[in-house]
C-alpha positions as CSV (number, residue, x, y, z in Angstrom):
1,M,244.4,-7.9,110.8
2,R,245.0,-9.2,107.3
3,L,242.1,-10.3,105.2
4,P,242.3,-13.3,102.9
5,S,242.5,-12.4,99.3
6,P,239.3,-13.2,97.4
7,M,239.2,-16.5,95.5
8,V,237.8,-16.5,92.0
9,V,235.9,-19.7,91.3
10,N,234.2,-19.0,88.0
11,C,234.5,-15.9,85.9
12,W,232.6,-15.4,82.6
13,F,233.5,-13.1,79.7
14,I,232.1,-12.5,76.2
15,I,234.9,-12.0,73.6
16,T,234.2,-10.2,70.4
17,R,236.3,-9.6,67.3
18,V,236.4,-6.3,65.5
19,T,237.2,-6.7,61.8
20,T,239.2,-3.5,61.3
21,L,242.4,-2.0,62.6
22,L,240.7,1.1,63.9
23,P,239.8,0.7,67.6
24,G,236.0,0.6,68.2
25,K,235.2,0.9,64.4
26,G,233.9,-1.7,62.0
27,P,231.6,-4.7,62.3
28,R,231.9,-6.9,65.3
29,Y,231.3,-10.6,64.9
30,L,232.5,-13.8,66.4
31,L,231.2,-13.7,69.9
32,N,232.7,-16.3,72.2
33,L,231.9,-17.1,75.8
34,A,235.0,-17.6,77.9
35,R,235.6,-19.1,81.4
36,S,238.3,-18.5,83.9
37,N,238.9,-20.1,87.3
38,D,241.4,-17.5,88.4
39,G,240.4,-14.3,86.5
40,A,243.8,-14.2,84.6
41,H,243.7,-17.2,82.3
42,W,240.7,-17.5,79.9
43,Q,239.5,-20.4,77.9
44,P,236.8,-20.0,75.2
45,V,234.0,-22.5,75.9
46,L,231.2,-21.6,73.5
47,T,230.8,-19.7,70.2
48,L,227.7,-17.6,70.4
49,E,227.9,-16.0,66.9
50,D,230.2,-16.5,64.0
51,K,228.1,-15.1,61.1
52,P,229.4,-11.7,59.8
53,L,226.8,-8.9,59.9
54,Q,227.4,-5.4,58.6
55,E,226.2,-3.8,61.9
56,G,227.7,-6.7,63.9
57,Y,226.8,-7.8,67.4
58,G,227.2,-5.4,70.3
59,C,226.6,-4.4,73.9
60,P,227.2,-7.8,75.4
61,A,226.1,-8.3,79.0
62,I,226.5,-11.4,81.1
63,I,225.5,-12.7,84.5
64,Q,225.5,-16.0,86.4
65,A,222.1,-16.4,88.0
66,S,221.6,-17.9,91.5
67,D,220.7,-21.2,89.9
68,G,224.1,-21.3,88.3
69,W,223.0,-20.8,84.7
70,V,224.9,-18.2,82.6
71,Q,222.7,-15.6,80.9
72,M,224.0,-13.4,78.1
73,A,222.2,-10.7,76.1
74,Y,223.6,-8.7,73.2
75,T,222.3,-6.8,70.2
76,V,222.1,-8.4,66.7
77,G,222.6,-6.0,63.8
78,R,221.4,-3.1,66.0
79,E,217.8,-4.3,65.4
80,R,217.0,-6.7,68.1
81,I,218.3,-8.1,71.4
82,K,219.2,-11.8,71.7
83,L,219.2,-13.7,75.0
84,V,221.2,-16.9,75.4
85,V,221.0,-19.0,78.6
86,V,223.4,-21.9,79.1
87,D,224.1,-24.5,81.8
88,P,227.8,-24.2,82.5
89,A,228.0,-27.9,83.5
90,K,227.4,-28.7,79.8
91,L,230.1,-26.5,78.4
92,S,233.4,-27.7,77.1
93,T,236.3,-26.3,75.0
94,A,235.5,-28.9,72.3
95,R,232.4,-26.9,71.3
96,V,234.3,-23.7,70.3
97,N,234.6,-23.0,66.6
98,P,238.1,-22.2,65.4
């Protein structure tokens, strides 16, 4: 018996930019939320952070709750944790900073 391949309806991902050529080293800033309908092609839909910090932003985690809202948590400057909750119905690519 052949099982149908799983369909991806909405995938979410947090994209971060490291400002050095050394992998895993240097401050991380510019956090974007990206969405995919197929898990292969991603479109940024929201800029979470764009202010440079020496310690950067780290440890991003993301879930989509049973009510459909997307919840993201990440560290800010290694001093505090920030929680962002968004309604995906209100997101568009027009809100992403270049």
